[in-house]
N, C-alpha and C positions, 0 to 999 in steps of 0.2 A: 111904347117900349119901356118907358121909365116906370110905368105902373107895374109892369111884370117884374122888374128887378127889385122894386120896393117890396113886392109880395114875397119874393124869394128870400130877401134879407130878413124880413119879418118872420118867415118860417124857420130861418136858421137860428134865430135867437131862442134859446130854451125858455120854456115857461117857468115861472118861479115854482120851486119844489114845495110840496106840501110840508107842513110842519112835522118834524119827526121828533120822537122822544130822545132824550139824551142817552138812554141805554142802547139805542140802536146805532149811535155814532161811535165808532171805535176811536179810542184815544190813541194818539201817536206817542210812541215812547220818547222820553226826553233825550235829546242829543247831548251826550257828554262831551266836554271839550277834550281835545287831544292833550295828553300830558307828555312833555318831553322828558327823556331820561336825565337823571341828575348826573353830575360829574363823576360821582362814585360808581354809579351804574355803568357809565361809559368806560371807565377805567377797568372795572371788573370784567366787562365784555372783552376789552382789549387783551387783558391778561389771559382769559380763558381761550381766546382765539389763537394764542401762541401754541404752536404744535409741541414744543418741548414741555410746556406746562401741562398741556392736556395729556401727553404721553406719560409723564411722571405720575400724575394723579391717577391715571388708569392703571399703571403698574402697581402703585401702592394699594389701590382698591382691589386689584386682582390678587395681590399677595394676601390681603385680609380675607378674601373669599377662599383662597387656597388653605389658609390656616383653619378656617371653619370646616371646610371639607375634609381636611386631614384629621381633625379632631373627631369628626363624626365617623369617618370610615375606620380610623384607628381604634375607636372604641368598639367597633363591631368585630374586630379580629379576635379570635379565640386562640389561646396558646395550644400548641400541640400536646403538651403533657399536662393538661389542665387538672386531671384527676390526681396527679402526683404532686402538684404544687400547692403550697399553703396559700392562704388568702393574701398575705403580705406579698408573696412572690408574684401572684397573679396581678395585684395592683401595680407593682413595680414594672412587670412585663407590659401591662396595658399602657402605662404612662410612657414607657420608652417607645412602644409602637406608635402611640398617638403623636409623640414628638417627632419621630422620624417621618411619619406620613405627613404631618403638618408642614415640616420643613420642605419636603420634596413637592408637595402640592402648592405651597406658597410660592416656591421658586418658579414652578411651571406656569401657574396662573399669572404671576407678576410679569413674566416674560411675554406671555400671551397677550395680556392687556396692553403692555408697553408697545410691542411690535404692531399689534392690530391698530391701536389708536394712532401711532406715528404714521403708519402707512396710509390709513384712511385720511388723516389730516393733510399729509403731503399731496396725495392724489387729488383731494378736494380743492386744495389751493392751486394746484397745477391746472386742473380742468375748469376751475371756477364754476363748478356745478355741485349740487348737493343731491345725489341720487344713489340708486342701488348699485350702479357700476363701481362706485367708490368702495362700497362694502365688499363687492366681489373681488376686486383687486387686492384690497387689504386682507381679505380672507386667504387668498392665494399666497400672498407674501408670508402671512403668519403660519399657515399650514406647511409651506415649504421650509420655512426657517426652523420650525419646531421638529420636523422630521428629517432634516438634512443629514443628521448623523447616520441615518440608515441607508444612505446612498441616493443616487439620482432617481431611481424608481420610487423609493419611499417619499422623496421630496415631491415628485409629481403627483403621487396619490394624495399626499397631505395637502398639497395646493388645491387639487380638485375637490377633495372632501371638505376642507375648511371653507373654500369659496362657496360651495353649494350650501353648506350649513349657514353661512353668513347671509346669503341671499334669502334662504327660507326664513330665517329669523327676521330679516328686514321686511319681508312680505307679511309675515305673521303680525309683527308689531306695527306695520303700516306707517313707518316713520317718514318715509319719502313718498310724496304723492305725485 
């Protein structure tokens, strides 16, 4: 019986592999050491994780986007009496229109960015999850807040519309996996 187990153990040992060329052997990628974040990076992350900071930054960026949109759309407006106006009057009219549109668009986009970012951050901290539900709730809050002046029906439609839009954008951007 001892000779049978020796034969089995000898069969289990693989035979030496034939010599292979170095091109056939795949090189393993070098393992890079882990790099810990510096103190400045940790402080920057702590600042950015503050909901107030994130909301204010989003509001300012939304205001900047609103200014750009107002300038673009204001420049496309044609005066009603264009044929009767001189070039100087047309330029003045266009500048005033662009200024008014920029102000209103900046205000709307700033409020939109601030409210959405604040709501998303608060919901994310409360749920301790980073997913699409946070965007849906933040969209609902933002849409309801922006359309609240129109009454409860407008607020409900704004909530549903903005929440749907937020979820679609999240799915399109695939930010949350």
